[in-house]
C-alpha positions in Angstrom: 81.3 110.0 87.2 83.1 111.1 90.2 84.6 110.0 93.4 85.4 111.7 96.5 86.6 111.0 99.8 84.7 111.8 103.0 87.0 112.2 105.9 87.2 110.7 102.8 86.0 112.0 99.4 85.0 109.0 97.1 82.3 110.7 95.0 83.3 112.8 92.2 86.4 110.6 92.0 84.5 107.5 91.1 82.8 109.2 88.3 85.9 110.5 86.8 87.7 107.2 87.0 84.9 105.1 85.8 84.4 107.5 82.8 88.2 107.7 81.8 90.2 104.7 83.1 90.1 101.3 81.4 89.9 98.7 84.2 90.9 95.1 83.6 87.9 92.8 83.7 89.7 90.4 86.1 87.9 89.9 89.4 89.9 91.6 92.0 88.7 89.4 94.9 89.0 86.2 92.8 92.5 87.0 92.0 93.4 88.4 95.5 94.3 91.6 93.8 93.5 95.0 94.9 93.8 98.0 92.5 95.3 101.2 94.1 94.4 104.7 92.9 95.9 108.0 93.4 93.8 111.1 92.4 94.2 114.8 92.2 92.0 117.8 91.8 92.2 121.5 92.8 90.5 123.0 95.7 89.3 126.5 95.6 90.8 128.7 98.3 87.6 130.3 99.3 86.0 126.8 99.9 88.8 125.1 101.9 87.1 125.5 105.4 83.7 124.4 104.1 85.3 121.4 102.4 87.0 120.4 105.6 83.7 120.9 107.6 81.9 118.6 105.2 84.4 115.9 105.5 84.7 116.2 109.3 81.0 115.3 109.4 80.8 113.1 106.3 77.3 111.7 105.7 76.9 108.1 107.2 74.9 107.2 103.9 77.7 108.3 101.7 80.3 106.5 103.6 78.2 103.3 103.5 77.9 103.6 99.8 81.6 104.0 99.4 82.2 100.8 101.5 79.4 99.0 99.6 81.1 99.7 96.3 84.4 98.0 97.5 86.4 101.1 98.2 88.8 100.9 101.2 91.7 102.6 102.7 90.4 105.9 101.3 92.2 109.2 102.2 92.2 112.7 101.0 95.0 115.1 101.6 95.3 118.8 101.0 98.4 120.8 100.2 99.1 124.4 98.9 101.5 123.8 96.0 101.9 127.4 94.9 100.9 130.5 96.8 97.1 130.4 96.7 96.8 127.2 94.6 95.7 124.2 96.5 95.4 120.5 95.5 93.6 117.5 96.9 95.3 114.2 96.7 93.2 111.1 97.2 94.3 107.5 97.7 92.1 104.4 97.9 92.0 100.7 97.2 89.3 99.1 95.1 88.8 95.4 96.1 85.6 94.5 94.0 85.0 92.6 90.9 83.7 95.2 88.6 84.9 98.7 89.1 82.7 100.4 86.5 79.7 98.8 87.8 80.4 99.7 91.2 81.1 103.4 90.3 78.0 103.6 88.4 76.0 102.3 91.3 77.7 104.9 93.5 76.9 107.7 91.0 73.1 106.6 91.0 72.8 107.0 94.7 70.6 109.9 95.6 72.4 110.8 98.7 75.8 110.6 97.0 74.5 112.9 94.3 73.4 115.4 97.0 76.8 115.1 98.6 78.4 115.8 95.2 76.3 119.0 94.9 77.9 120.2 98.1 81.5 119.1 97.4 81.8 119.6 93.6 81.6 123.5 93.7 84.5 123.5 96.0 86.8 121.7 93.5 88.5 122.6 90.3 89.7 119.9 87.9 93.5 120.4 86.8 94.3 121.8 83.5 96.0 118.5 82.2 93.0 116.3 83.0 91.7 113.9 80.3 88.3 114.3 78.7 85.4 113.7 81.1 87.7 113.5 84.0 86.8 115.4 87.1 89.4 114.0 89.6 92.5 113.0 87.6 94.1 109.7 88.1 97.8 109.6 88.8 100.4 107.2 87.6 101.8 104.9 90.3 105.4 104.8 90.1 106.4 102.9 93.4 104.6 100.9 96.0 105.8 98.9 99.0 103.5 96.6 101.0 
């Protein structure tokens, strides 16, 4: 699974998270808890402009599905970390009750699948990713509300 962010990119990111991260079964909304995610993936230098264009005009159906799957405060950032090496960093909050089910629902959506066919070829998973990970989840080491 993957999740991306359109003006965000929730798509391949969701798939990667659901496939590799153990999520507590506690109800996020019932407990008033929101799970925060930080994700990272490479971006191919020759695809940067296309990737930006896609997200500048993110498809309404994809954005609606992201919201429907309880993803909020979703952002994607781009940075050249070494000469010619680019990373995307994504951050979002999950406020639903069943992350795995929501990500499976997102991955099954035909419009989301078409979106991923456009965005996936732009990205390159990092070398230290876990098995079946596309976007790689990062460890949160600090947070302040």
